[in-house]
C-alpha positions as CSV (number, residue, x, y, z in Angstrom):
1,X,63.1,170.8,109.7
2,X,62.5,168.3,107.0
3,X,64.8,167.4,104.1
4,X,62.6,166.0,101.2
5,X,64.4,163.4,99.1
6,X,63.5,163.3,95.4
7,X,61.6,166.6,95.3
8,X,62.2,168.8,92.3
9,X,62.1,172.6,92.3
10,X,58.8,172.4,90.4
11,X,57.0,170.5,93.1
12,X,54.7,172.4,95.4
13,X,56.5,172.4,98.8
14,X,53.5,173.5,100.8
15,X,51.4,170.6,99.4
16,X,54.2,168.1,100.1
17,X,54.6,169.3,103.7
18,X,50.9,168.8,104.4
19,X,51.2,165.2,103.3
20,X,53.8,164.7,106.1
21,X,52.1,166.6,108.8
22,X,52.8,164.0,111.6
23,X,54.2,164.1,115.1
24,X,57.6,162.4,114.6
25,X,59.6,163.9,117.5
26,X,59.3,165.0,121.1
27,X,58.7,168.6,121.9
28,X,62.0,170.4,122.0
29,X,62.3,173.2,124.5
30,X,66.0,174.1,124.1
31,X,67.9,175.1,121.0
32,X,69.0,172.3,118.7
33,X,71.2,172.3,115.6
34,X,70.9,170.2,112.4
35,X,73.6,168.0,111.2
36,X,74.6,168.3,107.6
37,X,73.7,165.4,105.3
38,X,74.5,164.2,101.8
39,X,72.1,161.8,100.2
40,X,73.5,159.5,97.5
41,X,71.8,156.9,95.4
42,X,73.2,153.8,93.6
43,X,71.3,151.2,91.7
44,X,70.9,149.1,94.8
45,X,70.8,151.5,97.8
46,X,70.4,154.9,99.2
47,X,73.3,156.2,101.3
48,X,73.0,159.1,103.9
49,X,76.3,160.6,104.9
50,X,76.7,163.0,107.9
51,X,79.9,164.3,109.3
52,X,79.5,164.2,113.1
53,X,82.8,164.6,114.9
54,X,83.4,164.1,118.7
55,X,80.5,161.6,119.2
56,X,80.2,157.9,119.6
57,X,77.7,155.7,117.6
58,X,75.9,154.8,120.8
59,X,75.2,158.5,121.5
60,X,73.3,158.8,118.2
61,X,69.6,157.8,118.0
62,X,68.4,156.7,114.6
63,X,64.7,156.1,114.2
64,X,62.3,155.7,111.3
65,X,58.6,156.4,111.2
66,X,56.2,157.2,108.3
67,X,59.0,157.4,105.7
68,X,61.0,159.8,107.9
69,X,64.5,158.9,109.0
70,X,65.5,160.8,112.1
71,X,69.1,161.4,113.2
72,X,69.2,162.7,116.8
73,X,71.7,163.0,119.6
74,X,73.9,165.3,121.6
75,X,77.5,166.3,121.2
76,X,79.0,167.5,124.5
77,X,81.3,170.5,124.5
78,X,84.9,169.5,125.3
79,X,86.4,170.6,128.7
80,X,88.8,173.0,127.0
81,X,85.9,175.5,126.7
82,X,85.5,175.7,130.4
83,X,89.2,176.3,131.2
84,X,89.0,180.1,131.5
85,X,89.4,180.7,127.8
86,X,88.2,183.6,125.6
87,X,86.5,182.3,122.4
88,X,87.6,184.5,119.5
89,X,85.7,182.6,116.8
90,X,82.9,180.0,117.2
91,X,81.8,177.9,114.3
92,X,81.5,174.4,116.0
93,X,78.1,173.3,117.2
94,X,77.7,171.6,120.6
95,X,74.7,170.3,122.3
96,X,71.6,168.5,121.0
97,X,71.0,167.9,117.3
98,X,68.2,166.5,115.1
99,X,67.7,166.0,111.4
100,X,64.6,164.5,109.7
101,X,64.9,163.2,106.2
102,X,61.8,162.0,104.2
103,X,62.7,159.1,102.0
104,X,60.9,157.3,99.2
105,X,58.8,154.2,99.8
106,X,60.9,151.8,97.6
107,X,63.5,151.1,100.3
108,X,64.0,148.1,102.5
109,X,63.6,149.9,105.9
110,X,64.0,146.6,107.8
111,X,67.6,146.4,106.6
112,X,69.0,149.8,107.5
113,X,72.7,149.8,108.5
114,X,74.6,152.6,110.2
115,X,78.2,153.0,111.3
116,X,80.7,155.8,112.0
117,X,84.1,155.8,110.2
118,X,86.5,158.7,110.7
119,X,83.8,160.9,112.2
120,X,81.4,160.3,109.2
121,X,78.1,158.7,110.0
122,X,77.2,156.4,107.1
123,X,73.6,155.1,106.8
124,X,72.9,152.6,104.0
125,X,69.3,151.6,103.1
126,X,68.9,148.9,100.4
127,X,66.3,149.4,97.7
128,X,63.6,146.8,97.4
129,X,64.0,144.4,94.6
130,X,60.9,143.7,92.6
131,X,61.0,140.7,90.2
132,X,60.6,141.5,86.6
133,X,58.6,139.2,84.3
134,X,58.1,139.1,80.6
135,X,54.4,138.7,79.8
136,X,53.6,136.9,76.6
137,X,50.6,138.3,74.9
138,X,48.5,135.8,73.0
139,X,46.5,136.7,70.0
140,X,42.8,135.8,70.4
């Protein structure tokens, strides 16, 4: 599933999805879940936040292709689940996960940074800086 960034409710979703009809991930045969994300914007960068507990940074695969940022990995179920227990309520997701986020073009994708702090994946992508010029118009 794709998360479109900077898409208003008035935009035609069907038309937008056709523009991004590209093969960006391997075929997935087993069930996967999606991590939740918040996408924030400042004047200088876009920040993607995703709470992913019980996983190390080296177990997360971040990739970027055709304006699509992909967060992919696997969170292994803790051993406590296999100790002859009865599960009364299950809300935690274990196993493979993937999330695709379509981002705008005005970002510096060569300078993406990611880290995990207190089980929160933080991905920062700086915006491209375009020089501004004043143009003097001469009267002919």
